[in-house]
N, C-alpha and C positions, 0 to 999 in steps of 0.2 A: 532356358530352364538349365539349373545346376543342380546337383547334387550335397547332401549333409557328408560330410567326409570326420566332425568331429562336434560332441556337445559338449558345454562347458557352463552350466548354469544357461545363465540368460545368453551366453554369447555361443553364439551357431557356426561355426566354419564349412562353407560350398566350397565347391570346385566349378566348373565348367560355365563361369558366369563372365565369359567375355563380354556380351553385350549389357553387363551392365554397369552403371555408372555410380561414383562415390555420395553416399546421402540419397540413393532409391531407397524406395520404400518395397518391402518384398513381402511376400505370401510365401509358410513353411510348412511345410508337412500337408498331410490330409486334411488337418482342421483348419488351414488356411489361417496359422498365426501370423498377426503383423509384429513386423521389422525393418531395422533400417540397417545399411552399409555401413559400416563405420572405416573402412580401412579396404584397400585394393591393391592386392599382389599379381600380377598376369591375371590369372582365369582365378583367381582366390580370392573369396569374400569374406570378410569377418563380417558375422551379423548381429546385432542387439536387438534381440525378440522383447518387443513388448510384453509378453504374456508366459505364464508358468508353461516349462518346456521339459516338464517331467512324460516320458511315454516317447519321449522324440529320438531319433537313431539314427545314425549313419543310414545313407542309402535312400533319404526319403530327400522329394523334392520342394525344389526350390525357386520359386516363378517372381522375377523381377515387374513393376508395377510401372517402370521409368520414367517415374516423377519423385520427388523429393518430399519427405513427411508433410504436408500442407495441412490448412485447417480451414473449417467454410464458414466463408463471413457472408450474412445478410440478415433477413429477419426472422425473428427464432430463437437469437442468441439470448437476449435478456430473459429472466426468471429460468433460466435454465442451467441442469448441476451434470457438468462432463467431469470424466475419467479426465488422467495425463496427456490423453493423446484426442482428446473431443471424442469418445462415446457419448451418448445422452445417457446418463445413468438410471434416470424414470422409465423411460424408454424401454432401456433393456430388462428391466424389473418387469413392466409388464408383459413384452415380448415372452419371457423364459417363466414367467411365474415364479418366480423364486428372488430370493436374497442375494444369492450370490451371481458372482459375476462369471458368465461359464466363456471356457476358452472360444476362441477363433468368431464368435459373434459377430457380423458385420451390420451393422445399424447408420443410417447416414446421419450425421452432426446434425442437419438441419430440417426438420419435416416437409417431408414430398407432397405429402396430401394438403397441409393446412394452406386456406387462401390469405391473402393478405391484400387488404386495399388500398392499394397501389394510384398515389394522384402525381400525375406528370406536371413536372414544372419548366421543363423544357417543349422545344415545340422541332416539329420538322424545319429544315432547311439549317438549323438549328449549328453553329461550328462546336465544338468541343475538344475538349483536352484530358487527358490522364486527372482524375480528382472533381473535375464538374459533378455537381450534383444533376443529376436529372428527375427525381422525383421523391416523394416522401412517402413513408407507409409509419403508421400511429400505431408503434407495436406496442406500447405502453401507454399508461395514460401521463405517463413521468417521460418517455423518451419517444421523441422524432427521429423515427427510424431513414438515414438521409442516404437512397440508393443513388453510387457514384457511379462515374466512367472508369473502369479500373484502371491502375498508376499507368500501365505502357499503351494503353490504347487512345489514339485520336484521331478525328475524323469530322463526317457531318452527319448530322441526324436524318437518317428518310423516311424515318416514321417512328411515332412513340403514342402510346395511348391510354389514358388512365385505366381501371378499370378492377376486377378482383381474382387475383393472379397466385398458384404457386411458385416458391421458388426459381424453378425449375422454366418455367413458362415463357414465352417471347413478350417483353414489353415493347421492343423497338430493335429496329435497324440501324446499323451503323455504318458506313460507306468511309474507309479506311483512304488515306492519299495517292494509294496505286489503284481505288478502284473495287476493294476487294469489299464484299457485305457481309458484317457480323453480328449475329445477332443475339441482342443484349437480354440479358435477365438479370433479376434483383441479387442472385446468390455471385460469387467472386470466390476465388481459392487464393491465398495464400502462402509459399512455403516460411514455416515458421522458424528456419534459423536464419531469416534473410529481413533486415528491418525492414519495415516500409518506407517508402522515400516522403520527402518534404520540400519545400520551397529552402526555408530558410527557419536554422535554429536561434533563438531568440535569449538574452538574459534572463534567469527570471526574477521577476519584479513584484509580484501576489504574493503574499504569503498562504499556504492553505490553514482556514481556520478548524479546528480540530474539536476546540471548545474545552481541552483540556490545557487547562492555567500553567501547567509548569514547560508545554508546550508551546502554546502562542506566544506567553512573553518571555518564556529564558529562551527557550531553545526553536525559534520556529522552524518550517520547511517552508521554501517556496513552493507556488504550482508550478509542476515540471522539472521540480527538484527530486534529490535522492535521500534516502535518511536510512537508518541501520538501527534494528531495538536488540542490542544482547544481552542477554542476561542468564546466571543457571537457570536449573528444572524449578519451578515454583515460584519464580519472582515475577509473575503475569504479564511474559510476551504476549501472550495468544488475546487475554483479557486487553490488551494494550491493542492489538491490532482489530481487537473489536469494534473497539471503541470507534479508534479513526474512521473503519467503513460504516459505522453506526452515522456518526455525527460531522464527516472533514465536508466542508463546503465542492462537492466534487457533482460533477452531471453522473458518471457512470461508474461505479465501483466491482474491480474483478481482484474476486479471493480467490487465493489459489494455496488450498491446502496438501503442502510438496510432505510427504513421510507424516502429514501428522498422525495423532494418534486417533483411532476410529470412533473414541466418544466425545473427542473435541470436535471432528467434522460432525458429527451429531447434533452436537450445540449446537452449533453454529447453521443446519440445515433445517432444526427448528424454530432457532430464535429469531432470524432474518424474515421468513415469515410473517412473524407475529410482530415485528415492530412497526411503529408507523415513524414513516420517512418523515422529518419537521420540515423539510424542503418542502413538501408535493401532500402531506394528508394522507398518501396508498402507503402502504406498506415498501419496508425496504428491497424486500425481493425486484421490486418492480423496477430498479434501476440498475441489477447486481447478477453477474453472470457467477458462478462457481465453480472451481476446479478442487476437486476432491479424490488425492492421488493420495490413499492413505498407507500409512507405514507396513500393512499388511498384502498388497497389491506389488505385483511386480516391481525390482528396483530399477528396470530403464525405463520403463514408464514415469517413474519419479524425475529422470534427467529431461525426461522430453515437456515435464508439466508446466515447467517455469517459460519455457519458449511460446507455449500454446496459448498462456495466458496475457503472454505483451504482446503477442501479435494480436491477439481478439484486443487489448487495450490501444494498442494503435489502431485498429480499424475505425472505433471511436471518436478517437484523435482527431482522425482523420475528419472526420463531420464535424471538425470544430467544436467538441464536446472536452470538459478538462475531465479527467478520467485520472482515478488511484488504482496502482497496483499493490497489494495485500501478500505478501510473499510468507507463507509461515511453515516450514522456515528455509532457510540457505544453505543452512549447516546438515541437513540429511539430504540436499539435494547435491551438498557436497560428496557426502559419505558415495552417493551413488555413482558419484564421478570416480571415486575411488576405486568401488568396487571394481566397476567395467574396465578403468585403467589396470588395474592389477589380474584381470582377465585377459588382456592384452596384451601381459609380459612387459608392459610400458615397464622405463626406469621411473621407480617412485621417487617423488621428493619430500619435504618435511614430512614428517607424521604420516608416509604412506600415500597422501593424497597427490593425484600428476603434475606434474611441472607447469601445466597448463591454467591451473586452478585459476590464478590471478587474471590472466586473460577472458577465461571465461564467464567469471565474475563481474568483470568492468565489461563485455559483451552485451550480459543482462541491462545492468543500471544503466550504460550509456544510451540504451535506448529509451529513458526519459529524455523529457525537455520540453521548455514551450517552443512552439512552431508555427509556423508559416502554413499552411495546410496547400497542398496540390488543387490546383484550378486555376477558372480564370478569376475569380474571386480574387481581389486583394484583400479584406480584410477578416478572412478566415482565419483565425487563432486557434489551435488547438493546444492540450497539455497534457501532458501523460505523467504522473509522480510515484516514484518508486520506491516503495519501503518494504525493507527485508529483513525478516526474525533472523537473528543467528544462536542457535543456543551450542556455546561452548561446554566440552565434558568437563564437570566439576566448575563452571564460570570462569574457566581461566582462561582471560582475555588474548591473552599473549598466544595463544594457538594459531594455526593456520590458517582458518576462515576467517577469524575476527579481524585479523593483522591486514589479510588483504582486502576487508569489507571497507576496514578504516580507514585506507587509502584511496578507495574510489569513492566514497560516499561521503557529503557534505556536511551531512546530521548524523548525530551517535547519540541517542539516547539511551545511555546505559544503568539497566537495570541492577537495583540492589535486593540479593536475597533478605539481608536485616531489614530494612524498610517494608517490604513486602509481609515477612513476622509480621510485622510491629502493627499491620494492617493500615500500610500507611500507602493510598492506592492515588494517582499513579507511582509507581516504587523507582522510580526516576531519581538518578542520583545526581544532583545538583552541581557536584563536584568535580564528577570524571565525565559526564555529559558536556558536549559543545555543538555548534552550531556557527558556519562560514557564510549564511545567508544575510546575516543584520548588515552588512553595508548595503547591497545591493536591496533591501528591503527597507533601509531606511527613507527613502521620500514617501515611499507608500503609509509608513507608521507616521510620520510627518504630518502629513495631510490630513488623514483618517481620525489619529487622537491627537495629534498635537507634539510638541516636541519634547514633554515633558516625560512621553512617556518611554520613552527609550531611557533617560537622564535616570527613571525613577526604575527602570531593568536594569541599571547599571548599580545602582545603588545598592538594592536588594541584593544582586551577586554580591558583590565586595561587602555587604555586612555579614550575610552567611557561609563566605569564606571567613571573617573576622573572627567568625563563632569557634570552628571550626579548628582556629589557632588558639583560641581564648580555652575551648574544652580540655584542653591538654594540661593549662594550669591551673583548670577547675580542678581536676581529677588528682593533682598533688598539694593543694593549699585550700581549697573549698571555696566556694563561690562568695562567702562574707566578706572573704579576705581582698575582692575584686573592688575595684575604684567604682565610683558610682558611674562615670563614663560607661563601664564595662562591664557593668552590672543591668546599665540599659541596652546596651549592643547583645546581649544573650536577650534579656526581654523580647524584643523587635527581632533578632533571628526564630524565637521559637513561636511567635504570632505569623511570620512570613511560612513557615513551614506546617504552622496546624490550621492555619487562617484562611492562609490563600491558597498554599502549593499543596495541602492535601483534600481531594474532593472524594465524594460518597456517590458512589455508582450505581448505590441502590434507589435514591432520590432522584427523580426528575428532574428537579431543581437546581440542582448540585452536578448533575454528572455531566451536565452541559455549561458552560459559560461563554458567553458571548464577549468580543472586547470591551464594548463601553462597560460591560459591568466589570471585567480583568483591572481596566485602566485605573476606573472609582476606585475601584479594592487597594490597588498597589497605591495609589496617590493619599489613599485615608490613613493605611499604614505608617507610611511616609511622616503627613500631617502628627499622627499622633507620637511619634520619634522625636521630632522638632519642638512640640509643645513641653515633653517629656523633658527636654536637655534644657530649655530655656526654667522650665519650674528648677528643677533639681540645681542650678545655678545660682539661682534665687532663693533656695533653702529647702523648698520642696520636698517632701519624706517620698523615699521612694517607696515604702509601703504603700502608702495613700494614692501614688500614681500608678502604679501595678493593679491595685485592687480600686480604680476608680471606677465607677458603676457602669459607665460608658465604654470600657474593656471589654464587656460581656456582649456588648449591642456589637461590636466590633468582630467577637470572634463566632456571630449567628448572621453575620451579614450576609453570607453566603447564601444563606435559607431565605432570603425575602425573595418573594415571587417575584415574575418578571415584570408585571407590569405594574409594581412599585417600589423596585430596588433605588430609581433616583430619586424620589420622595424622602425616599425612607434614609439615603444615603446623606442627602443633605442635613437632614435633623439629625443622624449622628456627628455630624462633625460639627452642630452648632452645640449640643451638648457636650460633646469632646473638650472646645474651646472654652467653654461657661464653665466647666468640671475644674480643668487643669489650672485654669486661671484663678481660682477659690483657691487651690491646693498653693499655687505659686504665693499668693497673698498670703494664707496663713503662714507658710514659711519665712516670708519678708517680714510679717510681725515678729515673729519667734525669735528671728534673730537682732 
């Protein structure tokens, strides 16, 4: 037990802590506020307290728990709403009968009373190693929770039985190689700052399908990959992340509201239970864990929330699931790092951020990946995709958090405020965004969508780039002075922007677009360009070509219902050939 000698906001210094260790969780003062040891100098410990420290003074007791900050992993995670250090907010609200989070409240992360129906898949006499699945629990209709041997344990199962158990009840007994017996339960603990182990990490080769055309076609992220969404205030970072959480083809979503405004987290909490998951027909919450650490909560817990979320994600990845971690936003997490670093009197780096900002960001994103899970099974693969929002002050992407993130992640969806103000959703700027996964994803695209898909993508990207160059000329001399070739380029680029890239998030048909539809729409627009260029060369009028009746149908193609779009697109292509051929013939006759 130690004594406080200094209090500086969330930073507390205590002496007499010789028996404690770095990263130990401690209880501070009479209210037993939760904290974590950051630095040790002899018997003096600097502690970051995850709760409000007002009223705390020198002389108060500090007691170490002897364990690092850890999360409880087991049935009951899905559908839960936690704060940054895995305290269940709904349970606390019922306990204290109020909406405010009181200091020093102690509530277990997993319900100790609820019984789960456990079905054993292992049997007595089986030799098991860390990561082996010994049983299952149907946690929700969407998620089959797989009960695994903790990573560092191995031996022979002496007994195991199906039945109805709480997370702490004994479900079996394991005898290790030394002959010692260990009781098995459905719950395990894991320190949040240590990545969970795996057998092997593979290069990601399957795209994460988000239903957003600019993401899936232009700047795809792979399952097990990393992506960042930087953008100024009001450009749609949170809306974009909500769309990813709703529509991505992953099994489990971990949404971390890190330093978010309270009203935005409220929108998530209200919206997710009402949304129907297109994969299962259930509500989206049936495969979601929410971590709500709003901007008015203590800043120290904001720093821990990122690690809490990704550790829970690794746990589901180890079951063989595809998991997405949505972190909103890493900039506010970095601000928490900066505040704690300043109170520790560390040497500041650029713009006051600590010198270790880049390495901390890398530690977070490097925990993503497509892996072969621990255990005796050969083919259990899991993936963890990390997507972080970045909120640079004033939209300045040259600031340290944006730059450090850009060096680490492989996909960069740069949001543009001017696009957002023009109601262009998603407001991702196609000229400043990039992806480094195209080469590794190429075999998947070629096999599932044909070789033309990526060829059409390259054509679309070059058309939009050419439009940006032509716009500078148009501002000087006007559009009518351009050649017919350049005018067609501008018209096709406009179609790509408005008919393909822009989506309506309020319309069910258009807020999610499957890959086959995207490929057909892009091919249709390219075919329109080819026909227009041929007709123009034969003397066809540009006004007639741009005003052709089928042009409006191409613009409305994204609104065709899912069951009918293939037939509808075939009809549009046929009409396009006939109508433009007629214009070309008319131009040839007049010539």
